[in-house]
C-alpha positions as CSV (number, residue, x, y, z in Angstrom):
1,M,-16.9,-7.6,7.7
2,K,-16.5,-3.4,8.3
3,R,-12.7,-4.2,8.2
4,I,-12.8,-6.1,5.1
5,R,-15.1,-3.5,3.5
6,T,-13.1,-0.6,4.3
7,F,-10.5,-2.5,2.7
8,L,-12.3,-2.9,-0.6
9,V,-13.2,0.6,-0.5
10,L,-9.9,1.8,0.0
11,F,-8.6,0.5,-3.5
12,I,-11.8,1.3,-5.3
13,A,-10.8,4.6,-4.1
14,F,-7.4,4.5,-5.7
15,F,-9.2,4.6,-9.4
16,P,-12.2,7.0,-9.9
17,W,-13.9,4.8,-12.5
18,A,-14.2,2.3,-10.1
19,S,-17.3,4.0,-8.6
20,P,-19.0,2.4,-5.7
21,N,-22.6,3.2,-7.5
22,T,-21.5,0.1,-9.3
23,G,-22.6,-2.7,-7.2
24,I,-20.6,-4.8,-4.4
25,F,-20.2,-7.6,-7.4
26,A,-18.2,-4.8,-9.4
27,Q,-16.2,-3.3,-6.4
28,T,-14.9,-7.2,-4.9
29,S,-13.9,-7.6,-8.6
30,V,-12.5,-4.6,-9.2
31,A,-10.9,-4.2,-5.8
32,S,-9.0,-7.7,-6.2
33,Q,-7.6,-6.5,-9.5
34,I,-6.3,-2.8,-8.1
35,S,-5.2,-4.8,-5.0
36,T,-2.2,-6.8,-7.1
37,R,-1.5,-2.9,-8.9
38,A,-0.7,-1.2,-5.7
39,D,3.0,-1.9,-5.1
40,W,3.5,-0.1,-1.9
41,E,0.2,-2.4,-0.8
42,S,0.9,-5.3,1.8
43,Y,-1.9,-5.8,4.7
44,E,0.6,-4.7,7.6
45,V,0.9,-1.0,5.6
46,V,-3.4,-1.0,5.2
47,N,-4.5,-1.9,8.3
48,R,-2.1,0.5,9.7
49,L,-3.3,3.4,7.5
50,L,-7.0,2.3,8.5
51,S,-5.8,3.0,12.1
52,I,-4.9,6.8,11.2
53,Q,-8.2,8.9,12.5
54,E,-6.9,12.0,11.4
55,P,-4.9,13.9,8.5
56,G,-1.0,14.9,10.6
57,A,2.3,14.5,10.6
58,P,3.9,11.9,8.4
59,V,3.8,8.4,9.8
60,I,6.8,5.6,9.4
61,H,5.8,1.7,9.2
62,E,8.2,-0.3,8.6
63,N,9.9,0.2,4.8
64,T,6.5,2.6,3.9
65,V,6.0,6.6,4.8
66,I,2.5,7.2,4.9
67,F,1.8,10.7,4.0
68,T,-2.0,12.3,5.2
69,A,-4.0,15.7,4.5
70,D,-7.7,17.3,4.5
71,S,-9.9,15.7,2.1
72,N,-10.7,18.9,1.9
73,H,-8.2,20.1,-0.3
74,R,-8.8,19.7,-4.1
75,R,-5.2,18.4,-4.9
76,V,-2.8,17.2,-2.5
77,G,1.3,15.7,-3.8
78,V,4.2,15.0,-2.6
79,A,7.9,15.4,-4.2
80,F,11.0,14.3,-2.6
81,A,14.6,16.0,-3.0
82,H,16.3,12.6,-3.6
83,E,14.4,12.5,-7.1
84,D,15.6,16.1,-7.9
85,F,11.8,17.0,-7.3
86,S,11.3,15.4,-10.5
87,T,8.0,13.6,-9.8
88,V,4.6,14.7,-7.8
89,Y,3.1,11.8,-6.3
90,W,-0.7,12.8,-6.1
91,F,-2.5,11.3,-2.2
92,T,-6.0,9.3,-3.2
93,K,-9.3,10.3,-0.9
94,L,-9.9,7.2,1.6
95,L,-13.1,6.3,1.8
96,I,-15.3,4.5,4.9
97,P,-18.2,2.7,5.0
98,Q,-21.1,5.1,7.0
99,D,-23.3,3.7,9.2
100,L,-26.6,2.8,7.1
101,L,-28.7,3.1,10.6
102,S,-28.3,6.9,10.5
103,P,-27.2,7.8,7.2
104,V,-26.0,10.9,5.9
105,I,-28.0,11.6,2.9
106,L,-26.1,14.7,0.6
107,P,-28.2,16.9,-1.3
108,G,-29.4,15.7,-5.0
109,Q,-28.9,12.0,-3.3
110,K,-32.1,9.7,-3.1
111,T,-30.3,7.5,-1.3
112,P,-27.7,7.4,1.2
113,D,-23.9,6.8,-0.2
114,P,-22.4,3.4,1.5
115,Y,-19.5,4.9,1.6
116,K,-18.4,8.4,3.3
117,D,-15.0,10.4,3.5
118,S,-13.0,9.6,6.2
119,G,-11.7,13.1,6.0
120,I,-8.2,11.9,5.1
121,Q,-6.5,11.9,1.6
122,F,-3.2,9.8,1.7
123,Y,-0.1,9.0,-0.1
124,A,2.0,5.7,0.9
125,Y,5.7,6.0,0.0
126,P,8.4,3.5,0.1
127,I,11.7,4.0,1.8
128,P,14.7,3.9,-0.8
129,D,17.5,1.5,0.9
130,H,19.6,4.2,0.8
131,L,18.2,7.0,2.7
132,N,18.2,8.1,6.6
133,A,15.9,10.9,6.1
134,L,13.6,12.1,3.5
135,E,13.4,16.0,2.0
136,Y,10.3,16.5,1.1
137,R,7.7,19.1,-0.3
138,L,4.1,19.1,-0.7
139,V,1.7,20.9,-3.7
140,I,-1.2,21.7,-2.1
141,N,-4.2,23.1,-4.4
142,G,-1.1,24.1,-6.9
143,L,0.7,25.5,-4.4
144,W,4.6,24.0,-3.4
145,M,5.1,24.3,0.4
146,T,6.8,22.4,3.5
147,D,4.5,20.3,5.3
148,P,2.9,22.4,7.7
149,A,2.5,19.1,10.2
150,N,6.3,18.2,10.5
151,P,8.0,21.1,12.2
152,Q,11.5,19.5,11.0
153,S,13.0,21.5,7.8
154,R,15.9,22.7,6.2
155,R,16.6,25.6,4.2
156,D,18.2,24.6,0.8
157,S,21.6,26.4,0.1
158,V,21.6,26.5,-3.6
159,S,17.1,27.4,-4.2
160,G,16.9,28.7,-0.4
161,L,13.8,27.3,-0.6
162,Q,12.9,25.6,2.7
163,I,12.5,22.0,2.5
164,S,10.7,19.6,5.2
165,V,13.1,17.0,6.8
166,L,11.3,13.2,7.5
167,T,14.5,11.6,9.9
168,L,14.4,7.6,9.5
169,P,14.5,5.5,12.2
170,P,16.8,2.2,11.7
171,R,14.6,0.0,9.6
172,P,14.4,-3.5,10.6
173,A,16.0,-6.4,7.8
174,A,14.2,-7.0,5.1
175,Y,13.2,-10.7,4.3
176,S,14.1,-11.8,0.9
177,P,12.8,-14.9,-0.8
178,L,16.3,-16.2,-1.7
179,K,17.0,-16.6,2.2
180,G,16.2,-19.9,1.7
181,L,18.6,-20.8,-0.9
182,P,19.9,-23.5,-1.9
183,E,17.2,-25.0,0.0
184,G,14.6,-23.5,-2.1
185,L,12.9,-20.3,-2.3
186,S,11.8,-19.0,0.6
187,F,7.9,-16.8,1.1
188,T,7.2,-14.8,3.7
189,F,3.9,-13.0,4.7
190,R,2.8,-10.9,8.1
191,G,-0.6,-10.6,9.2
192,P,-3.0,-11.2,11.6
193,P,-2.4,-14.1,14.1
194,G,-4.5,-17.4,12.9
195,E,-5.4,-17.0,9.1
196,T,-4.7,-19.1,6.3
197,V,-2.0,-17.2,3.7
198,T,-1.3,-18.7,0.7
199,V,1.7,-18.7,-2.4
200,A,0.6,-19.2,-6.1
201,G,3.0,-18.6,-9.2
202,S,4.3,-19.8,-12.5
203,F,5.8,-22.7,-10.3
204,N,2.3,-24.2,-9.6
205,N,0.2,-22.5,-12.2
206,W,-1.4,-19.7,-10.3
207,D,-2.9,-22.3,-7.7
208,P,-4.5,-20.5,-5.1
209,F,-4.9,-23.6,-2.5
210,M,-1.4,-26.0,-3.3
211,Y,1.6,-24.1,-0.6
212,E,0.2,-23.0,2.4
213,L,2.4,-20.5,4.5
214,R,3.0,-21.9,8.3
215,E,2.8,-19.3,10.6
216,Y,5.8,-18.9,13.2
217,P,6.2,-16.8,15.2
218,E,2.6,-15.8,15.9
219,G,1.4,-13.6,12.8
220,T,4.5,-14.2,10.5
221,Y,3.9,-17.1,8.0
222,S,6.0,-18.5,6.0
223,F,7.0,-21.4,3.5
224,T,10.3,-22.9,1.8
225,L,9.6,-24.4,-1.7
226,P,12.4,-26.2,-3.8
227,L,13.0,-25.0,-7.4
228,P,15.4,-25.0,-10.1
229,P,17.5,-21.8,-12.0
230,G,15.2,-19.7,-13.5
231,I,12.6,-16.5,-13.4
232,Y,9.6,-16.6,-11.4
233,Q,6.5,-15.0,-10.7
234,Y,4.1,-15.5,-7.5
235,V,1.5,-13.6,-5.2
236,F,-0.1,-14.8,-1.7
237,F,-3.8,-14.9,-1.3
238,H,-5.2,-14.4,1.8
239,R,-8.8,-13.1,3.0
240,G,-9.6,-13.6,-0.7
241,Q,-7.6,-11.3,-1.8
242,R,-3.8,-10.9,-4.0
243,F,-1.1,-9.4,-2.6
244,T,3.1,-9.3,-4.1
245,D,5.8,-9.7,-1.2
246,P,6.6,-6.2,0.2
247,Y,9.5,-7.6,0.8
248,N,10.9,-7.9,-2.6
249,P,10.7,-4.8,-4.7
250,R,10.9,-6.7,-8.0
251,R,7.7,-6.5,-10.3
252,N,6.3,-7.6,-13.1
253,Y,3.0,-7.7,-15.2
254,T,0.5,-10.1,-16.1
255,R,-1.2,-10.1,-19.4
256,D,-4.8,-8.0,-17.5
257,G,-1.8,-5.5,-15.9
258,S,-1.8,-7.4,-12.7
259,A,1.4,-7.2,-10.7
260,V,3.1,-9.8,-9.5
261,S,6.3,-10.3,-7.4
262,E,9.4,-11.7,-9.7
263,V,12.8,-13.5,-7.8
264,V,15.4,-14.8,-10.0
265,V,16.7,-18.2,-8.6
266,P,20.3,-18.4,-9.8
């Protein structure tokens, strides 16, 4: 139960207006909504993030790089050379449940906050398919710099600036919902063994109970559904949460702003 609550708070931390003080029902509702908006999010990435005990060098997990920094920094961001450093991706503070048997009560508070600062802020970046290395710089409290936790860097011959370099290992072949054609769309989800995972979408009026994925091998869930040519949106359901497909980069958004995976059947 503690891990599930941590998972919810992770997404609440993504949006400051989702305050823990609004109550558990508001948290659950907001978490469900936010989990569909985070395009990087998958069970595997969240699980790996929660295993990080302290900020340090970037962590590569399958097709995602997790950057971490000390939460005491006022603001931290990362920008990439392959994007010409045109976009800064800002880190998010990770909150975790605190032990209410020995809570920490901050000055000015009468009751303890159910959550505490983990000491980590993070950003999870999906790795583009064409790259063998990520070259990047950090922005810490308004100052551009190399990553102090990553000793690998190079000097740019044009600007003269030092750039952090993260060498990427060979990545496993990604699943694709189209691999099951012509028999049908092949949906794949990876998570802990022995769970119930379902898929819902525009092909079944978003019924979260109709199609259950079969587990094989352990921790890998799959289901093939024959469908006529067309454009379809879908999400996975696991432990009451909605998940987009981490192996399908194509996204669309519903009227309420929730992200869904989209696929075109030729």
